[in-house]
C-alpha positions as a Python dict, from the first residue, in 0.01 Angstrom:
ca = {
    (1, 'F'): (0, 0, 0),
    (2, 'T'): (371, 58, -61),
    (3, 'W'): (624, -15, -321),
    (4, 'G'): (986, 66, -301),
    (5, 'S'): (1332, -4, -435),
    (6, 'C'): (1695, 84, -423),
    (7, 'C'): (1831, 339, -480),
    (8, 'R'): (1792, 708, -541),
    (9, 'S'): (2040, 899, -759),
    (10, 'S'): (2395, 966, -624),
    (11, 'N'): (2331, 1328, -768),
    (12, 'I'): (2067, 1439, -528),
    (13, 'D'): (2150, 1784, -396),
    (14, 'N'): (1893, 1809, -119),
    (15, 'G'): (1986, 1492, 83),
    (16, 'M'): (1883, 1135, 22),
    (17, 'A'): (2153, 1054, -229),
    (18, 'D'): (2179, 668, -282),
    (19, 'A'): (1893, 604, -21),
    (20, 'D'): (1611, 352, -77),
    (21, 'W'): (1278, 498, -178),
    (22, 'T'): (919, 402, -108),
    (23, 'L'): (595, 507, -279),
    (24, 'R'): (270, 480, -81),
    (25, 'A'): (-113, 513, -73),
    (26, 'V'): (-330, 488, 232),
    (27, 'M'): (-698, 407, 272),
    (28, 'Y'): (-906, 499, 585),
    (29, 'P'): (-1237, 370, 718),
    (30, 'Y'): (-1533, 588, 662),
    (31, 'T'): (-1842, 640, 889),
    (32, 'N'): (-2158, 714, 709),
    (33, 'P'): (-2292, 1045, 873),
    (34, 'V'): (-2649, 958, 823),
    (35, 'T'): (-2655, 586, 931),
    (36, 'G'): (-2349, 571, 1150),
    (37, 'A'): (-2220, 260, 958),
    (38, 'V'): (-1855, 212, 952),
    (39, 'M'): (-1716, 110, 624),
    (40, 'P'): (-1370, -53, 677),
    (41, 'A'): (-1058, 34, 487),
    (42, 'D'): (-1004, -333, 419),
    (43, 'P'): (-1156, -421, 183),
    (44, 'C'): (-1125, -83, 12),
    (45, 'F'): (-1459, 92, -38),
    (46, 'D'): (-1325, 397, -196),
    (47, 'S'): (-1062, 476, -468),
    (48, 'S'): (-766, 693, -394),
    (49, 'P'): (-698, 1010, -609),
    (50, 'E'): (-513, 954, -939),
    (51, 'F'): (-247, 1182, -1081),
    (52, 'K'): (-358, 1286, -1431),
    (53, 'E'): (-42, 1487, -1529),
    (54, 'L'): (293, 1354, -1625),
    (55, 'A'): (556, 1456, -1399),
    (56, 'K'): (774, 1744, -1524),
    (57, 'T'): (1136, 1650, -1427),
    (58, 'I'): (1382, 1842, -1635),
    (59, 'I'): (1331, 2213, -1609),
    (60, 'C'): (1555, 2528, -1703),
    (61, 'T'): (1678, 2751, -1429),
    (62, 'G'): (1617, 3139, -1421),
    (63, 'Y'): (1249, 3122, -1526),
    (64, 'E'): (943, 3114, -1319),
    (65, 'F'): (794, 2765, -1362),
    (66, 'S'): (451, 2640, -1254),
    (67, 'Y'): (285, 2291, -1284),
    (68, 'S'): (23, 2076, -1121),
    (69, 'H'): (-8, 1702, -1066),
    (70, 'N'): (-380, 1744, -1163),
    (71, 'A'): (-501, 1476, -919),
    (72, 'S'): (-861, 1385, -958),
    (73, 'D'): (-1094, 1153, -764),
    (74, 'I'): (-1351, 931, -936),
    (75, 'E'): (-1598, 964, -648),
    (76, 'L'): (-1554, 1341, -665),
    (77, 'D'): (-1415, 1353, -305),
    (78, 'Q'): (-1258, 1686, -201),
    (79, 'I'): (-888, 1688, -275),
    (80, 'I'): (-627, 1867, -72),
    (81, 'Y'): (-258, 1898, -178),
    (82, 'S'): (27, 1931, 55),
    (83, 'W'): (408, 1875, 64),
    (84, 'G'): (495, 1509, 175),
    (85, 'D'): (786, 1339, 346),
    (86, 'P'): (984, 1114, 105),
    (87, 'L'): (1044, 782, 244),
    (88, 'G'): (1326, 540, 260),
    (89, 'S'): (1313, 162, 298),
    (90, 'S'): (972, 0, 226),
    (91, 'A'): (1074, -287, 452),
    (92, 'A'): (1064, -53, 750),
    (93, 'Y'): (723, 110, 659),
    (94, 'N'): (460, 99, 923),
    (95, 'P'): (125, 250, 831),
    (96, 'S'): (38, 343, 1191),
    (97, 'I'): (344, 559, 1191),
    (98, 'P'): (351, 682, 824),
    (99, 'N'): (643, 913, 838),
    (100, 'A'): (879, 676, 1054),
    (101, 'T'): (1094, 610, 765),
    (102, 'A'): (1091, 958, 628),
    (103, 'L'): (1440, 1073, 496),
    (104, 'A'): (1587, 1400, 617),
    (105, 'F'): (1650, 1673, 376),
    (106, 'A'): (2017, 1760, 424),
    (107, 'G'): (2296, 1942, 234),
    (108, 'G'): (2274, 2215, -6),
    (109, 'V'): (2202, 2593, 32),
    (110, 'P'): (1943, 2697, 135),
    (111, 'P'): (1867, 2425, 392),
    (112, 'Y'): (1590, 2223, 229),
    (113, 'T'): (1281, 2086, 405),
    (114, 'V'): (958, 1906, 339),
    (115, 'N'): (792, 2228, 273),
    (116, 'S'): (1070, 2378, 57),
    (117, 'P'): (1243, 2080, -107),
    (118, 'I'): (1383, 2280, -396),
    (119, 'P'): (1554, 2610, -450),
    (120, 'G'): (1348, 2915, -561),
    (121, 'N'): (1097, 2956, -287),
    (122, 'P'): (840, 2692, -401),
    (123, 'T'): (478, 2748, -321),
    (124, 'L'): (223, 2481, -327),
    (125, 'D'): (-158, 2577, -362),
    (126, 'A'): (-350, 2338, -140),
    (127, 'T'): (-655, 2351, -364),
    (128, 'T'): (-528, 2334, -708),
    (129, 'G'): (-205, 2151, -650),
    (130, 'E'): (-10, 2417, -847),
    (131, 'I'): (349, 2434, -767),
    (132, 'T'): (527, 2758, -863),
    (133, 'Y'): (902, 2851, -827),
    (134, 'N'): (1187, 3042, -989),
    (135, 'S'): (1516, 2885, -930),
    (136, 'N'): (1863, 3011, -1039),
    (137, 'T'): (2030, 2700, -881),
    (138, 'A'): (2089, 2394, -1104),
    (139, 'G'): (2089, 2051, -929),
    (140, 'V'): (1887, 1736, -881),
    (141, 'F'): (1616, 1753, -600),
    (142, 'V'): (1367, 1510, -449),
    (143, 'T'): (1014, 1656, -411),
    (144, 'C'): (708, 1466, -263),
    (145, 'V'): (347, 1575, -289),
    (146, 'K'): (68, 1430, -71),
    (147, 'V'): (-301, 1438, -206),
    (148, 'E'): (-569, 1369, 45),
    (149, 'A'): (-925, 1281, -37),
    (150, 'F'): (-1207, 1375, 206),
    (151, 'K'): (-1566, 1235, 172),
    (152, 'C'): (-1817, 1436, 381),
    (153, 'G'): (-1530, 1602, 572),
    (154, 'Q'): (-1360, 1266, 676),
    (155, 'L'): (-1028, 1158, 537),
    (156, 'V'): (-1063, 836, 328),
    (157, 'A'): (-751, 823, 125),
    (158, 'E'): (-411, 971, 59),
    (159, 'I'): (-165, 910, -205),
    (160, 'Y'): (218, 1040, -230),
    (161, 'R'): (397, 1123, -545),
    (162, 'E'): (780, 1181, -556),
    (163, 'V'): (931, 1346, -845),
    (164, 'Q'): (1304, 1393, -894),
    (165, 'V'): (1342, 1745, -1044),
    (166, 'V'): (1649, 1821, -1242),
    (167, 'L'): (1707, 2195, -1270),
    (168, 'V'): (1942, 2277, -1561),
    (169, 'D'): (2124, 2601, -1662),
    (170, 'C'): (1993, 2588, -2018),
    (171, 'S'): (2192, 2909, -2116),
    (172, 'I'): (2495, 2667, -2172),
    (173, 'Y'): (2297, 2518, -2457),
    (174, 'N'): (2175, 2837, -2609),
    (175, 'P'): (2425, 3106, -2517),
    (176, 'P'): (2326, 3468, -2578),
    (177, 'I'): (2428, 3594, -2916),
    (178, 'D'): (2596, 3934, -2915),
    (179, 'G'): (2464, 4156, -3202),
}
């Protein structure tokens, strides 16, 4: 399943400025380990994980910041978090090659990558989904998180969430007071 549009912000500092964007979710077939029966992905037999936390998008620089997307799965499937590839045009999306329209992280210092999309050495806990970083660099950055759901060890669903993070030097709004 995909949905996309034009265009990303012109202010993005880690590449992809003005590029199209695509959101996606993927469902996979499931083989019952007891009966051997295959349940096809179409029609869907399972629900994909759901994000329960609102995205945090405007954050002050100079402080350690942690948050989680708090994904949950109604069938209680195992959930694993990882960084994902932001996608470009939905018209070119091919589910058999899911990252074919992935956009390159480019520009900025340090060089940004899928696993390090924002300044401040971000970490992503694969089990809890908690992202932690401490950035002193202001700017606008695209991030993408992938959540996979596993039923009896088999991948049955994945969903991607992109968040455009705006890091702001908040000291300009509350300058230190000399006493």
